[in-house]
C-alpha positions in Angstrom: -41.8 9.6 10.6 -39.7 10.0 13.4 -40.9 6.5 15.1 -40.1 5.1 11.7 -36.7 6.4 11.5 -35.7 5.5 14.9 -37.0 2.0 14.6 -34.9 1.4 10.7 -31.8 3.2 11.6 -31.6 2.1 16.0 -31.1 5.6 16.8 -32.7 5.3 20.4 -30.5 2.4 20.7 -27.5 4.0 19.8 -28.0 6.9 22.5 -28.5 9.3 19.6 -31.7 11.8 18.1 -33.2 11.9 15.0 -32.2 16.3 15.4 -28.4 15.1 16.6 -28.3 12.7 13.1 -29.3 15.6 11.0 -26.7 18.1 12.8 -24.2 15.1 11.9 -25.1 14.4 8.2 -24.9 18.0 7.5 -21.6 18.5 9.5 -20.2 15.6 7.6 -20.9 17.0 4.4 -19.8 20.2 5.5 -16.2 18.3 6.2 -16.1 16.5 2.7 -17.8 19.1 0.3 -13.8 19.9 -0.6 -14.1 16.8 -3.0 -17.1 18.5 -4.9 -14.2 21.3 -6.2 -11.5 18.8 -6.1 -12.7 16.1 -8.1 -13.5 17.9 -11.4 -10.5 20.3 -11.3 -8.2 17.2 -11.2 -10.3 14.6 -13.6 -10.6 17.3 -16.1 -6.7 17.3 -16.4 -7.4 14.0 -18.1 -9.7 15.5 -20.9 -12.8 14.8 -19.2 -16.0 17.2 -18.9 -15.7 19.2 -15.8 -18.8 19.7 -15.5 -20.3 15.8 -15.9 -17.4 15.2 -13.7 -19.0 17.4 -11.1 -22.4 16.4 -11.4 -20.9 12.0 -11.3 -19.2 13.0 -7.9 -22.4 14.1 -6.5 -24.4 11.1 -7.2 -21.5 8.7 -6.9 -21.5 10.4 -3.6 -25.1 10.7 -2.9 -25.6 6.7 -4.3 -22.6 5.5 -1.7 -23.7 7.5 1.4 -27.2 6.5 1.1 -26.7 2.8 0.5 -24.2 3.0 3.2 -26.4 4.2 5.6 -29.6 1.9 4.5 -27.5 -1.2 4.4 -25.2 -0.9 7.2 -26.2 1.3 9.7 -23.1 3.2 10.0 -22.5 6.9 9.9 -19.9 6.7 7.0 -20.2 9.1 4.0 -18.4 8.0 1.0 -17.3 9.9 -2.4 -14.5 9.7 -4.9 -11.3 9.0 -2.8 -8.5 11.5 -2.7 -5.3 9.6 -3.8 -7.1 7.4 -5.6 -8.8 10.3 -8.2 -4.8 11.2 -8.4 -3.8 7.6 -9.3 -6.9 7.8 -11.7 -5.2 11.1 -13.5 -1.9 11.4 -13.0 -0.8 7.6 -13.0 -2.9 5.6 -15.6 -3.7 8.4 -17.9 -1.1 11.0 -18.1 2.0 8.7 -16.8 1.1 5.2 -18.7 -1.4 7.1 -21.5 -4.2 5.5 -21.3 -6.9 6.8 -22.1 -9.7 8.0 -19.2 -12.3 5.8 -20.8 -9.8 2.9 -20.2 -9.5 4.3 -17.0 -12.8 4.3 -15.9 -13.2 0.4 -17.2 -10.4 -0.1 -15.0 -11.7 1.0 -12.1 -15.5 -0.5 -12.7 -13.1 -3.9 -12.9 -11.6 -2.6 -9.6 -15.3 -2.4 -8.0 -16.4 -5.7 -9.2 -13.1 -7.7 -7.6 -13.8 -5.9 -5.0 -18.1 -6.7 -4.8 -16.4 -10.3 -5.1 -14.3 -10.5 -2.4 -16.4 -8.9 0.2 -19.6 -11.2 -0.8 -17.3 -14.6 -0.4 -14.9 -12.9 2.0 -11.9 -13.3 1.3 -10.9 -9.9 1.6 -10.3 -10.3 5.3 -7.6 -12.7 4.4 -6.0 -10.2 2.1 -5.6 -7.2 4.3 -4.7 -9.9 6.8 -1.6 -11.1 5.3 -0.3 -8.3 3.8 2.0 -6.9 6.3 1.1 -3.8 8.4 3.7 -1.7 8.0 3.4 -1.7 4.0 -0.1 -0.9 4.7 0.8 2.3 6.6 3.7 2.9 4.4 1.1 2.7 0.9 -1.0 5.2 3.5 2.1 7.9 3.6 3.8 6.9 0.2 -0.2 8.3 -1.2 0.2 11.2 1.5 3.6 12.1 -0.1 2.3 11.5 -3.4 -0.3 14.2 -2.8 1.7 16.5 -1.1 4.1 16.7 -4.5 1.1 17.2 -6.6 -0.3 19.9 -4.4 2.8 21.6 -4.4 3.0 21.8 -7.9 0.1 22.3 -8.3 0.3 25.7 -6.4 3.6 26.4 -8.3 5.3 26.1 -5.0 7.9 23.9 -6.5 9.0 24.0 -10.2 10.9 21.9 -12.6 14.7 22.2 -12.8 17.4 20.9 -15.4 20.0 21.1 -13.0 17.9 19.4 -9.8 15.2 18.0 -11.1 13.1 20.2 -8.9 13.7 23.8 -7.5 11.6 26.4 -5.4 9.1 28.2 -7.7 8.9 32.3 -7.3 7.4 33.1 -3.8 6.6 36.4 -5.3 3.6 35.4 -7.9 0.6 35.8 -5.5 -1.2 32.9 -6.8 2.0 30.8 -5.0 1.2 33.3 -2.2 -2.3 32.7 -2.2 -1.7 28.8 -2.3 0.2 29.0 1.0 -2.6 31.0 2.7 -5.1 28.6 1.8 -3.0 25.8 3.4 -2.4 27.3 6.8 -6.2 28.8 6.7 -7.3 25.2 6.5 -5.0 23.6 9.8 -5.4 26.8 11.1 -9.4 26.4 11.6 -9.3 22.6 11.5 -6.9 23.5 15.1 -10.4 25.2 16.5 -12.2 22.3 15.6 -13.4 23.5 13.2 -14.9 20.5 10.7 -15.2 22.6 7.3 -11.9 23.7 7.6 -11.0 22.6 4.1 -14.6 24.1 2.4 -14.0 27.2 3.8 -10.6 27.9 2.9 -11.4 26.4 -0.7 -14.5 29.4 -0.5 -12.4 32.2 0.6 -9.2 31.9 -1.5 -11.6 31.7 -4.5 -13.3 35.3 -3.0 -9.9 36.3 -3.1 -8.9 34.7 -6.5 -12.5 36.3 -7.9 -11.2 39.7 -6.3 -8.0 39.3 -8.5 -9.7 38.4 -11.9 -7.9 35.4 -11.7 -11.5 33.8 -12.2 -14.9 34.8 -12.9 -18.6 34.8 -11.4 -21.2 32.6 -12.8 -23.9 32.8 -10.4 -24.3 30.5 -7.5 -27.2 28.4 -8.7 -27.8 26.7 -12.2 -29.4 23.2 -13.2 -26.7 20.7 -13.3 -24.6 20.6 -16.4 -25.3 17.1 -18.9 -23.8 14.0 -17.7 -23.8 12.7 -21.3 -20.3 13.3 -22.0 -18.9 10.7 -19.4 -22.2 8.5 -18.7 -21.3 4.8 -19.9 -17.7 5.9 -21.9 -16.4 2.8 -20.5 -13.8 1.3 -22.4 -13.5 -2.2 -21.8 -11.9 -3.6 -24.9 -8.6 -1.5 -23.8 -9.3 -2.6 -20.4 -9.0 -5.8 -19.9 -5.6 -6.8 -21.3 -2.7 -8.0 -19.7 -0.8 -4.8 -19.0 -4.1 -3.4 -17.2 -4.0 -6.5 -14.3 -1.1 -4.1 -12.5 -3.5 -1.4 -12.7 -6.8 -3.0 -11.9 -4.8 -4.4 -8.6 -3.3 -1.3 -7.6 -6.8 0.2 -7.6 -8.2 -2.5 -5.7 -5.8 -2.8 -3.0 -5.8 0.9 -2.6 -9.4 0.8 -2.5 -9.4 -2.0 0.2 -6.7 -0.1 2.2 -8.5 2.9 1.8 -11.7 1.5 3.0 -10.8 -0.7 5.8 -8.7 2.1 8.0 -11.5 4.4 7.7 -14.4 2.1 8.6 -12.2 1.2 11.5 -11.6 5.0 13.0 -15.1 5.7 12.2 -16.7 2.7 14.0 -13.7 2.8 16.6 -14.8 6.9 17.3 -18.6 5.8 17.1 -18.1 3.3 19.5 -19.5 0.6 17.1 -16.4 -1.5 17.3 -17.2 -4.9 18.9 -14.9 -5.9 22.0 -13.2 -8.5 19.6 -12.1 -5.4 17.2 -14.8 -6.9 14.7 -16.8 -3.8 12.9 -20.2 -3.9 13.0 -22.1 -4.9 9.7 -18.7 -4.8 7.9 -19.9 -7.4 5.1 -22.7 -4.7 4.5 -20.5 -2.0 4.7 -18.0 -3.8 1.9 -21.3 -4.1 -0.2 -22.4 -0.4 -0.2 -18.5 0.9 -1.1 -18.0 -2.0 -3.8 -21.6 -1.0 -5.1 -20.1 2.7 -5.1 -17.5 2.0 -7.0 -19.2 0.5 -10.1 -21.7 3.2 -10.2 -19.4 6.1 -10.0 -17.3 4.3 -12.8 -20.2 4.4 -15.1 -21.4 7.8 -14.3 -17.6 8.9 -15.4 -15.9 9.5 -11.9 -12.4 7.6 -9.7 -13.3 5.1 -7.5 -15.8 5.7 -4.8 -14.8 5.1 -1.2 -15.6 5.7 2.4 -14.3 8.7 4.1 -12.5 9.5 6.8 -14.0 13.1 7.2 -16.7 10.7 8.1 -15.3 11.3 11.9 -16.4 15.0 12.1 -20.1 14.0 11.8 -19.5 11.1 14.3 -17.6 13.7 16.9 -21.0 15.8 16.1 -23.4 12.9 17.6 -23.9 10.7 14.6 -24.0 7.3 15.5 -26.3 5.9 12.7 -26.9 5.5 9.0 -29.1 8.3 8.8 -25.7 10.6 9.4 -24.7 9.0 5.7 -28.3 9.5 4.4 -27.9 13.4 5.0 -24.7 13.5 4.1 -25.9 11.6 0.6 -29.0 14.1 0.5 -26.8 16.9 0.7 -24.6 15.5 -1.9 -27.1 15.5 -4.1 -28.8 19.0 -3.2 -24.8 20.2 -4.3 -25.6 19.2 -7.9 -27.5 22.6 -8.3 -24.0 24.8 -7.0 -21.9 23.6 -10.4 -21.3 27.4 -10.9 -19.5 27.8 -7.9 -17.2 24.2 -8.4 -16.5 26.3 -12.4 -15.6 29.3 -10.3 -12.3 27.5 -8.2 -8.9 28.3 -9.5 -6.8 25.1 -9.0 -4.6 27.4 -6.4 -7.4 27.4 -4.0 -7.6 23.5 -4.0 -3.9 22.9 -3.3 -4.1 23.9 0.1 -6.4 20.9 0.7 -4.2 18.8 -1.3 -1.7 19.4 1.4 -3.7 19.2 3.9 -4.5 15.4 3.5 -1.6 14.4 2.7 -0.7 15.7 6.4 -3.1 13.7 8.1 -2.3 10.2 5.7 1.4 10.7 7.0 0.7 10.1 10.5 0.4 6.1 9.6 4.1 6.8 9.9 3.7 6.6 13.7 2.5 3.1 14.1 6.1 1.8 11.9 8.4 -0.2 14.3 11.0 1.6 12.5 13.6 -0.6 14.9 12.8 -4.1 13.0 14.6 -3.0 9.6 12.4 -5.7 7.6 9.4 -3.5 8.4 11.5 -0.1 8.0 13.0 -0.5 4.8 10.2 -1.1 3.0 8.2 1.9 4.2 11.0 4.1 3.2 11.2 2.8 -0.2 7.6 3.2 -0.8 7.6 6.7 1.1 10.6 7.8 -1.1 9.9 6.3 -4.7 6.1 7.1 -5.1 6.6 10.4 -5.1 9.8 10.0 -7.3 8.3 7.9 -9.5 5.1 10.2 -9.8 3.5 7.0 -9.4 1.7 5.2 -6.8 1.9 1.7 -8.3 5.4 2.1 -8.9 5.8 2.7 -4.8 3.8 0.1 -4.1 5.2 -2.6 -6.3 9.0 -1.4 -5.0 7.8 -1.7 -1.9 6.3 -5.5 -2.2 9.4 -6.3 -3.8 11.7 -4.9 -1.4 9.8 -6.5 1.9 9.9 -9.7 -0.1 13.9 -9.2 -0.8 14.6 -8.7 3.1 12.6 -11.3 4.4 14.4 -13.8 2.0 17.7 -12.4 2.8 17.3 -12.5 6.4 15.4 -16.3 6.8 12.4 -15.2 7.5 10.4 -16.8 4.9 7.7 -17.4 7.9 6.8 -14.2 7.9 6.0 -14.1 4.1 2.3 -14.9 3.4 1.2 -16.3 0.1 -0.7 -13.2 -1.1 2.7 -11.3 -0.3 4.5 -13.6 -3.5 2.2 -13.8 -5.5 1.9 -9.8 -5.6 5.7 -9.6 -5.5 5.3 -12.1 -8.5 2.9 -9.6 -10.1 5.3 -6.5 -9.6 8.3 -8.2 -10.6 6.6 -9.2 -14.1 4.9 -5.7 -14.9 8.6 -3.8 -14.6 10.1 -6.8 -16.6 7.8 -6.8 -19.2 6.6 -3.0 -19.3 
């Protein structure tokens, strides 16, 4: 078995060992296991069955991670993405009023488009033609959007008739516990604890259990039924003109997320080629898009590559065996549904704010002295949380970039794909 694994995953060639890969896979799982608690809690707000979403999350993560490991031989794990699940819940369903069945069908369509773009290698043309500043602005804007959701979930900020939002009741123990969870994550992360988010969620949940905010129903049980979400996609409602901006938004969010993650993990693992290309990129994209399609059929939002995979790389992971081990851990987690059910919302707020902070780090790459770059980034950064819509924030960012380039005579900097996307977003705002 050792020889077979070494041959298939080229472990010795990449100066690793089976033991290192096993430890790295477990480390990656611990670093991203918070999604088991966050995703069911978030998607349940759309009316979806939390137990079924938990199972779908485990299965989608297991399928995507194992496929990535076997197909692309990269130490990159997958699961339903943060930001993408927020877009699914708060924008498509709660803001725009679509049923979650329609949203699942939109996720499926975006996955199919991603798959086709990967097969025909159009993805690289699209990614390269979109301005770098907008990519960084979109990542940071989603971070701001997640931060707003985190603060709202924890009741750190609340609605105000006079000022729209205001500071919540800091005497509320639940608010204080949410803040404690946030600081606990950063304290642990500072000490290089890869499972910082997981540990914080568990500790805050235990405090909530002691206070009577939640109930203990055991640690292990048979997985909940997947039936409430399995194959519950409404294609008739999703295949309408009004859904095109939604599907495109899902597609591009996944494109940016996946591309950035693959670059970060490959670079950290020393698997990036001298010319900057990623090893087995096409196969990695096939695995990512296939996982999105499978996840939508199971009943969860877009499945994507996780930057937390760098935790496994730091632990020595260099091959796809790391991803396979992580996938098997998600499969084993199917029997942990009672633990996921006892996590109160305020216990996951800190995790959302932590992810938001990491995403905002992309602002360091923006050329702030160049106004045609800085202004669209600020537009995205401000409008995404204030409109409570990732799609609207992206649309306004594209429009502002295109208008500024036109008014400053920089037509050559604006690619055809940017003009096309700008036209789509203009049509969305005019006719919606």
